[in-house]
C-alpha positions as CSV (number, residue, x, y, z in Angstrom):
1,X,0.3,0.0,0.1
2,X,1.4,3.5,-1.0
3,X,2.8,5.5,2.2
4,X,0.6,8.7,1.4
5,X,-2.5,6.1,1.9
6,X,-1.2,4.6,5.0
7,X,-0.6,8.2,6.4
8,X,-4.4,9.1,5.1
9,X,-5.6,6.2,7.0
10,X,-3.7,6.7,10.3
11,X,-4.7,10.5,10.3
12,X,-8.4,9.4,9.8
13,X,-8.5,6.8,12.7
14,X,-6.6,9.2,14.8
15,X,-9.2,12.0,14.2
16,X,-11.9,9.1,14.9
17,X,-10.1,8.3,18.2
18,X,-9.8,12.0,19.1
19,X,-13.3,13.4,18.3
20,X,-15.4,10.3,19.0
21,X,-15.9,7.4,21.5
22,X,-15.7,4.8,18.7
23,X,-13.0,2.4,19.9
24,X,-9.5,2.6,18.4
25,X,-7.6,0.6,20.8
26,X,-5.0,-2.2,21.0
27,X,-2.9,-3.0,18.2
28,X,-4.8,-0.7,15.9
29,X,-4.2,2.2,18.2
30,X,-0.4,1.3,18.5
31,X,-0.3,1.0,14.6
32,X,-1.9,4.4,14.2
33,X,0.7,6.1,16.6
34,X,0.2,9.7,18.0
35,X,2.2,12.8,17.8
36,X,1.0,16.5,18.2
37,X,1.9,17.0,14.5
38,X,-0.2,14.2,13.6
39,X,-3.2,15.4,15.5
40,X,-2.7,19.0,13.8
41,X,-2.9,16.7,10.5
42,X,-5.6,14.7,11.3
43,X,-7.9,18.0,12.1
44,X,-8.2,17.8,8.3
45,X,-10.3,14.7,8.8
46,X,-12.9,16.2,11.1
47,X,-15.4,16.3,8.4
48,X,-14.6,12.6,7.4
49,X,-15.4,11.6,10.8
50,X,-18.9,13.3,10.4
51,X,-19.3,11.0,7.2
52,X,-19.1,8.0,9.4
53,X,-21.1,9.5,12.3
54,X,-23.8,11.0,9.8
55,X,-23.9,7.5,8.0
56,X,-24.5,5.5,11.3
57,X,-27.0,8.2,12.5
58,X,-28.8,8.2,9.1
59,X,-29.2,4.5,9.0
60,X,-30.2,4.2,12.8
61,X,-33.0,6.7,11.9
62,X,-34.2,5.3,8.8
63,X,-34.3,2.1,10.5
64,X,-36.3,3.5,13.1
65,X,-38.8,5.3,10.9
66,X,-39.2,2.0,8.9
67,X,-40.3,-0.1,12.1
68,X,-42.0,2.8,14.2
69,X,-45.9,3.0,13.5
70,X,-46.5,5.3,10.7
71,X,-47.9,8.1,13.0
72,X,-47.1,11.8,12.9
73,X,-45.1,11.1,16.1
74,X,-42.6,8.8,14.5
75,X,-40.2,11.5,13.0
76,X,-40.2,13.4,16.5
77,X,-39.3,9.8,18.2
78,X,-36.9,8.9,15.6
79,X,-35.0,12.5,15.8
80,X,-35.1,12.3,19.7
81,X,-33.4,8.7,19.9
82,X,-31.0,9.6,16.9
83,X,-29.7,12.7,18.8
84,X,-29.1,10.8,21.9
85,X,-27.2,8.0,19.9
86,X,-25.1,11.0,18.5
87,X,-24.4,12.2,21.9
88,X,-23.3,8.6,22.8
89,X,-21.1,8.3,19.9
90,X,-19.2,11.5,20.4
91,X,-19.4,11.4,24.2
92,X,-21.0,14.8,24.3
93,X,-17.6,16.1,23.2
94,X,-19.3,19.2,21.5
95,X,-22.0,19.6,23.7
96,X,-19.4,20.0,26.6
97,X,-17.6,22.8,24.6
98,X,-21.0,24.5,24.0
99,X,-21.7,24.4,27.7
100,X,-18.3,25.9,28.5
101,X,-18.6,28.7,25.8
102,X,-22.1,29.8,27.0
103,X,-21.0,29.6,30.7
104,X,-17.8,31.7,30.1
105,X,-19.0,34.1,27.5
106,X,-22.5,34.4,29.3
107,X,-21.1,34.5,32.7
108,X,-18.7,37.2,32.6
109,X,-17.8,40.3,30.1
110,X,-14.2,40.1,31.2
111,X,-11.8,38.3,28.6
112,X,-9.7,36.7,31.3
113,X,-12.7,35.8,33.6
114,X,-14.5,34.4,30.7
115,X,-11.6,32.1,29.8
116,X,-11.1,31.0,33.2
117,X,-14.7,30.2,33.6
118,X,-14.5,28.0,30.3
119,X,-11.5,25.9,31.9
120,X,-14.1,24.9,35.0
121,X,-15.5,21.3,34.6
122,X,-18.7,22.5,36.3
123,X,-21.7,23.2,34.3
124,X,-23.6,26.6,35.1
125,X,-26.8,27.9,34.5
126,X,-25.9,29.3,31.0
127,X,-24.4,26.3,29.9
128,X,-27.0,23.9,30.8
129,X,-29.8,26.2,29.2
130,X,-27.5,26.6,26.0
131,X,-27.2,22.7,25.7
132,X,-30.9,22.0,26.3
133,X,-32.0,24.6,23.6
134,X,-29.7,23.3,21.1
135,X,-30.6,19.7,21.7
136,X,-34.4,20.8,21.4
137,X,-33.8,22.8,18.3
138,X,-32.1,19.8,16.8
139,X,-34.8,17.4,17.5
140,X,-37.7,19.8,16.3
141,X,-36.0,20.7,13.2
142,X,-35.3,16.9,12.3
143,X,-38.8,16.1,13.2
144,X,-40.1,19.0,11.1
145,X,-38.0,17.6,8.0
146,X,-39.1,14.1,8.9
147,X,-42.8,15.3,8.3
148,X,-42.1,16.6,5.1
149,X,-40.2,13.4,3.9
150,X,-38.6,10.8,6.0
151,X,-35.7,10.1,3.3
152,X,-35.0,13.9,3.7
153,X,-34.7,13.7,7.3
154,X,-32.0,10.7,6.8
155,X,-30.2,13.0,4.0
156,X,-30.2,16.1,6.1
157,X,-28.5,13.9,9.3
158,X,-25.9,12.8,6.8
159,X,-24.8,16.1,5.4
160,X,-25.2,18.5,8.5
161,X,-22.8,16.3,10.5
162,X,-20.1,16.5,7.8
163,X,-20.9,20.4,7.2
164,X,-21.1,21.2,10.6
165,X,-17.6,19.8,11.2
166,X,-15.9,21.5,8.3
167,X,-16.3,25.3,9.3
168,X,-14.5,25.0,12.3
169,X,-11.6,24.1,10.4
170,X,-11.8,27.7,9.0
171,X,-11.8,28.8,12.8
172,X,-8.6,27.2,13.4
173,X,-7.2,28.6,10.3
174,X,-8.2,32.3,10.5
175,X,-7.9,32.8,14.2
176,X,-5.4,32.3,17.0
177,X,-5.6,29.9,19.9
178,X,-6.0,31.8,23.3
179,X,-6.6,28.9,25.5
180,X,-4.0,27.5,27.9
181,X,-1.9,25.7,25.6
182,X,-0.1,23.9,28.2
183,X,-3.2,22.4,29.7
184,X,-5.9,22.3,27.1
185,X,-6.8,19.2,25.2
186,X,-6.9,21.2,22.0
187,X,-3.1,22.0,22.4
188,X,-2.0,20.3,19.3
189,X,-4.8,22.3,17.3
190,X,-3.1,25.6,19.0
191,X,-1.2,26.2,15.6
192,X,-3.0,26.8,12.3
193,X,-3.7,24.1,10.3
194,X,-1.9,23.7,6.9
195,X,-3.8,24.4,3.6
196,X,-3.5,20.8,2.8
197,X,-5.6,19.7,6.0
198,X,-8.2,22.6,5.4
199,X,-8.3,21.3,1.6
200,X,-8.8,17.8,3.1
201,X,-11.7,18.8,5.2
202,X,-13.4,20.8,2.1
203,X,-13.1,17.7,-0.1
204,X,-14.8,15.6,2.7
205,X,-17.6,17.9,2.7
206,X,-18.0,18.3,-1.2
207,X,-18.1,14.2,-1.2
208,X,-20.7,14.1,1.3
209,X,-22.8,16.5,-0.6
210,X,-22.0,14.8,-4.0
211,X,-22.8,11.5,-2.7
212,X,-26.4,12.5,-1.3
213,X,-27.2,14.2,-4.6
214,X,-25.9,11.3,-6.8
215,X,-28.1,8.9,-4.7
216,X,-31.2,11.1,-5.1
217,X,-30.7,11.2,-8.9
218,X,-30.3,7.5,-9.2
219,X,-32.8,6.2,-6.7
220,X,-35.2,9.4,-6.4
221,X,-35.0,8.6,-2.7
222,X,-36.4,12.0,-1.4
223,X,-39.8,11.6,-2.3
224,X,-40.9,15.2,-2.4
225,X,-42.1,17.7,-5.2
226,X,-38.5,19.0,-6.1
227,X,-36.3,18.4,-8.8
228,X,-32.9,17.0,-8.3
229,X,-31.6,20.6,-9.0
230,X,-34.0,22.0,-6.5
231,X,-32.8,19.4,-3.8
232,X,-29.3,20.3,-4.6
233,X,-30.1,24.2,-4.4
234,X,-32.0,23.4,-0.8
235,X,-28.8,21.6,0.2
236,X,-26.7,24.6,-0.7
237,X,-28.8,26.9,1.0
238,X,-28.5,24.6,4.0
239,X,-24.8,24.8,3.7
240,X,-24.9,28.5,3.3
241,X,-27.0,29.0,6.4
242,X,-24.4,26.8,8.6
243,X,-21.7,29.0,6.8
244,X,-23.3,32.3,8.0
245,X,-23.7,30.5,11.6
246,X,-20.0,30.0,11.5
247,X,-19.4,33.6,10.7
248,X,-21.4,34.7,13.3
249,X,-19.8,32.5,16.1
250,X,-16.0,33.3,14.7
251,X,-16.8,37.1,14.8
252,X,-18.0,36.6,18.4
253,X,-15.1,34.6,19.5
254,X,-12.9,37.4,17.8
255,X,-14.5,40.2,19.7
256,X,-14.9,38.5,23.0
257,X,-11.9,36.5,23.3
258,X,-9.3,37.6,20.6
259,X,-9.2,33.9,19.3
260,X,-10.7,30.5,19.9
261,X,-10.5,27.6,22.3
262,X,-11.1,24.1,22.1
263,X,-14.6,24.6,23.6
264,X,-15.2,27.1,20.9
265,X,-14.7,24.4,18.1
266,X,-17.2,22.3,19.8
267,X,-19.8,25.1,20.1
268,X,-19.2,26.2,16.4
269,X,-20.0,22.4,15.6
270,X,-23.4,22.4,17.4
271,X,-24.9,25.9,16.2
272,X,-23.6,25.2,12.5
273,X,-25.5,21.7,12.8
274,X,-28.5,23.4,13.9
275,X,-28.3,26.0,11.3
276,X,-28.2,23.4,8.6
277,X,-31.4,21.9,9.6
278,X,-32.8,25.4,9.8
279,X,-31.6,26.5,6.4
280,X,-32.9,23.1,4.7
281,X,-36.3,23.5,6.2
282,X,-36.5,27.2,5.2
283,X,-35.7,26.1,1.6
284,X,-38.4,23.6,1.3
């Protein structure tokens, strides 16, 4: 096997190990290896991790919708259980970042005090409310899409988990890390990611979008009154909505903190995922 392909697989598995609870252990972990440089390079596979997570959640949700009674509540139940599975697979990694950011930036107008609060492992009122509202929005918007078309809900899950993990790479690229580099879990990401890693992430995102459109064009699996071009436009609108959400979050971090922390990346992923569902719903 070519060395570049082996390196690609190692970086992907390291990203999977860092960003999820999916086990990469034992001999496989030893083969993958670890170094700060490898983890920085593996950040480009963050959207690729989203492809795996999105596929698992999409299949799980599709199975639930197939077996649940065909009532109006089925999409809501599937959305709630699918969201719960997503939290389990990631170990609430991104939700934890969202809670810390909400506590820090909501709890103090002072930059240094906000950063100090974000380091605290305890969850305050701002954090708990933010996580609750984001999870509620996810479930509600997915249920809405499921009411329109069950396959559309499944497709949205797949693409959203990739897109929402693509935009945080722009944060790493464009902003400076302002956390405690000596004690943060995002220390290897403190340096700006390379252009190669950023392009890798964008390729993963385009791949997910192209795969979704291709499946629709060949199977007509999204049974709604839109053309293939209309579905593509709706997905592009959803991508733009999530990109706008990223821009708002990045500007907020720059104004309040002068940069980003690892928690900011998790918060960005959560908000961009919700924005994707909202953008898709509004487009239809």
